[in-house]
N, C-alpha and C positions, 0 to 999 in steps of 0.2 A: 450491463443491465440498466444503469442509470441513464445512459445515452439513448436506449431503445425501449424503455418502459416508463410507466408512471408509478410513483410510490403508492398510489391508492389502488393500483390494479389488484384484483383478487387472484391469488395463485392457488391452484388445487394440487394436492400431493397425489401423484399417480401411484399405481402399484410399483412401477419401476423405480420411482424416487425412493420408495421405502426398501424394496427388495435388492436394489443394485448398489446400495451404499452400506458402508460399515464404519467402525471407528466412532469418532466423536459425532454427536448429534443432540437434538433436543426432543427425541422420542415423539415425533409426529405420527399420525395414524393415516391409514388408507382413506382417501377422499377428504382429508382435512383441508380447510381453507384458511389462508392467512394473506394479508396484504403483501405486496412486493417489499414495502418498507420493513415490515416485521421479519420477512425472510432474510433480508440483507443484514439486519441486526443479528439474526441467528447465525449467519455465516461469519460475520466479523467478530462478534463477542464470544460465541461458543463453538466456532469452527464446525458448524452444523452441516455435515455432508449431504444429508437429505434435503436441506434447504437449498444448497448450491445446485443440486440436481433438479429440483423443482423449478428454480429460477431459470435454469438453462432451458428446460422444456417450455416454460411460459414465454420467455423472451425470444428464443430461437425457433420455436415451433417443434423442433427436435433437439436432443442433446448434440447430435452431430452438427447440425446447422450452427448452434451456439458456439461450439468448439471452433468451427471455421471462422466465426466472427472474432473469437479470441485471437486466433493466429493472424488474421488480417490486421487486427488492431496492433498487435505486437510488431508486425513488420512495418506498419505505418509509423510507429514510434522509434524505429531504428534498431530494434532488437535483432541481433545477428546470430545468437546461439540459443534460441528459444523455440520449442514446439510443444503445444498443448494437445493432450489426447482426451482430457475430460475436464469438467468444470470444478472439481473439488480437490484435485491433487493427490488422490490415492495412487499407489504405485502403478506405473506403466512405463515400459521401456521407451516408449515414444513420447513421454511427458517429461520435459526437462527445461531448465533455464539456468541463468548465471546470476551472480550478484549484480553485475553491471546492468543486465537487462531488467532485472527486477527493480532496480533503482530507477530506470527510465520509466517503467510502468507506474511506480509509486509517484514519481514527479508529475506525470500526466494526471493521475488521479487527484492530486492535491490542488489542481486547478478547478476542481468541481466542488462547490460549497457543500452539496449533499454528501459527497464522498467524505469530505473532511469531518462533517458532523457525525456520520455513522462510525467511521474508523477511529474517531477520538472519544467515543462514548465509553464510560466505565460501567454503566448499568442501563438496562432497558427492560420494560415490562410489556410482555405480550398479553393482551387482554383475552378473555375467554373466546373460544372459537366454536365452530359448529360441532366439533368433536371433543372439546375440553371445556368443562364448566368453570375451571379455576384459572386464574392468571399465572403466568410463568415469568419469573424474574431472571434475567440473563446478567452475567457478570463477565467482564473482560478477562481473558487469559494472559494479557500482556503485563508482566510484572513491573515494567518501567512506567506504565500508565496508571496502574492501580494505586490509589493513595495509601493503602494500608501495607503495601509490599515493602520489604526491606531493600528491594532493588529499584524503588521509585526514583524517577529522574525528573526534577522540577521542570525542565524544559521540554520533556517528551509530551507531545499532545496527540499522539496517534501511532498506530502500527498494527502489525498482524503477525501472529505466531503460526508455525506450521510444523508438523512432525509426521514422518513415517520411519520405520526401522531402517530402511535403506538410505533415506535422505538425512537422517538425524534431525536435530532441532534447528529450524530455520526461523529467522526473525528479521522483519523489515520494520523500521521505525523512522519517525521524523521528529525533530525538535527545532524550536525556533525562539525568537524574541529575547535572546540574551545579548547584552553588549559585551565589550571586551573585559569589563570588570565583574561579569556575571550578575549584573543587576537586571532584574526583569524590567523590560521596557515595552513600549507599545509596538506591536508588529508593524512592519513597513517603515519604521523610522530608523532606528539603529539596529534592528534585529536582522538576523540571518537564519535562513532555514537550512538545516542539514538533514540528509537522508543517510541512514546506515543500513546495510544488509549483511547479516552474518549467516553462514550456512554450515550444516553438518557439525553443530556443536553437540556436546555430550548431553547437555540439559539446559533448561531455561536460565539457571544461574550463570553458566559460562557464557551463553549468548548475551545476556543482559550486561554482564561485566565487560565483555568485548565491545558492545554497542556504546556503553558509557565511556569507555576509553576513547573510542573513535569520536564521539561527540566532543569530549573535552579537548582532544587534540585539535579538532577543527576550530573551536572557539579560542583556544590559546595561541594558535599559530597562523591564523588567517585573519585578514581584514578586508573591507570592501574598497574597491577602487572604481571611481566614476569613469566610464568610457562613453564613446559617442552613442547617445540614445539609451544608455542603461548602465549597469554595473556588474562587476564580476568580483569574485573572491580571489585575493592574491596572498601569497606568503608574506608574513611580516617583513617589512623593509623593502619590498618590491614596489615599484611605481609603474604607472602606465607606460612610461618611456622604456621600461625593460621588457615590454610585451611585444610579441609579433602578432600580426593579424592576417587571417586568411578569409577571403570571401567565400561563402558557401550557399547552397540552395537547400532549403528545408521546408517540406510541405508546400512548395510553390512560392515560398517567401525567401528573400535574400537575407542572410544572416552573416555577421562577422564572428568568426571563431578566434578567441584570444588565447595565445600560447605563451608559456614561460618555460624555457629550456625543453622544448618539445612536448611539454605537458599541457593538455587542453584544460584551461581554467574555467571557461564558460563561453556561452554564445549569446549574442545580442542581435535581435532583429533590427535590420536597417530601416529607419523611419522612411 
């Protein structure tokens, strides 16, 4: 949506957007209008399914076209076990993904400043619309992001929850800017960004606890190593000399894939 629309675009909620969605939402009305930016905050903070549907219609012309765009983007990013059937994630046998593929999608999203701003918000206010005379305050559902949550994680600066009875509780998060001693530092200097994806948890408490453990494991057991043209995260005690390199092509660019004991640690574009 961010790549193919403008945040100031006016999105109109069709009858289908209201009638063909269920579960979580922000109670929009037939013919209601909100900006694309407001809709995306609704999607990310309140898991608003009617907003996701309306965005798909607006950006793709039809929901079907937008879903095709989603699948094309996933393939472009290297996802190998993902197929989308709708824009909101409600149960469909043909709608599925994996933790690995979701991490690839999250990593790509984090390259977009608008995406980072929206997914990292804890609160957002939707001003009165043509159908609602009062403002609506949205709050994040992400317990690791919310300051008042007992599962708040200082390094977590964004993420998204998801739930259906079939999929369980799913959580994609990212944290950054910690150094090895857990001192908050300036991003891009000593900081490292980690992405965690947990799926089919019993509840948000379990998902948050698992994500916290994964983040801590990363920060405690890995450090950065400078390689030709960039850097990769390596296990403590491992040096560049311990790595093997394979040249690869990615999106038309040449990249070096760095491995340690057959584990891919990272890829760096060749200058």
